[in-house]
C-alpha positions as CSV (number, residue, x, y, z in Angstrom):
1,M,-12.8,-25.8,-2.9
2,S,-11.0,-22.6,-3.9
3,Q,-9.6,-20.4,-1.2
4,Q,-10.6,-16.7,-1.4
5,V,-7.6,-14.4,-1.5
6,K,-7.9,-11.6,1.0
7,S,-7.2,-8.2,-0.3
8,L,-6.5,-4.7,1.0
9,K,-7.5,-1.3,-0.4
10,V,-4.5,1.0,0.1
11,T,-4.8,4.8,-0.5
12,L,-1.9,7.3,-0.6
13,V,-3.1,10.1,1.7
14,R,0.1,12.1,1.8
15,S,2.6,13.1,-0.9
16,L,5.8,11.1,-1.5
17,H,7.7,14.3,-1.9
18,G,10.5,14.6,0.7
19,Q,10.3,11.0,1.8
20,G,13.3,8.7,2.0
21,A,14.1,6.5,-0.9
22,R,13.0,3.3,0.9
23,I,9.6,4.7,1.9
24,A,9.0,6.1,-1.7
25,A,10.1,2.7,-3.2
26,S,7.6,0.9,-0.9
27,A,4.7,3.1,-1.9
28,R,5.6,2.7,-5.6
29,G,6.0,-1.0,-5.2
30,L,2.4,-1.1,-4.0
31,G,1.4,0.7,-7.2
32,L,0.8,4.1,-5.7
33,R,2.0,7.1,-7.7
34,R,-0.1,10.2,-6.8
35,P,-1.8,11.4,-3.7
36,Y,-5.3,10.0,-3.1
37,Q,-4.7,7.2,-5.6
38,S,-6.1,3.9,-4.4
39,V,-5.1,0.4,-5.3
40,E,-6.2,-3.1,-4.3
41,V,-3.4,-5.5,-3.3
42,A,-3.3,-9.0,-2.0
43,D,-2.9,-9.4,1.7
44,T,0.6,-11.0,1.7
45,P,3.5,-10.7,4.0
46,E,5.5,-8.9,1.3
47,N,2.7,-6.3,0.8
48,R,2.2,-5.9,4.5
49,G,5.9,-5.1,4.9
50,M,5.7,-2.4,2.3
51,I,2.6,-1.0,4.0
52,D,4.4,-1.0,7.4
53,T,7.3,0.9,5.9
54,A,5.1,3.7,4.6
55,V,2.2,3.5,7.1
56,H,2.3,7.2,8.0
57,L,1.4,8.0,4.3
58,L,-1.3,5.4,3.8
59,A,-4.9,4.6,4.6
60,V,-5.6,0.9,4.6
61,E,-8.9,-1.0,4.5
62,R,-9.7,-4.7,4.3
63,T,-11.8,-5.5,1.3
64,G,-12.0,-9.2,1.0
């Protein structure tokens, strides 16, 4: 049996302008470049850490 990988839909709801380098790097590491851009990422501890760093700029939904 194959195990289904859980995923998260992450949307950048605020601009990265004026944010610290660590926060901007976390958002970019998730693949987010522009406001209101959405990406789907795997639900891994690494991605969760990047989301937690920039949580005040993001909207997160569980998709899988």
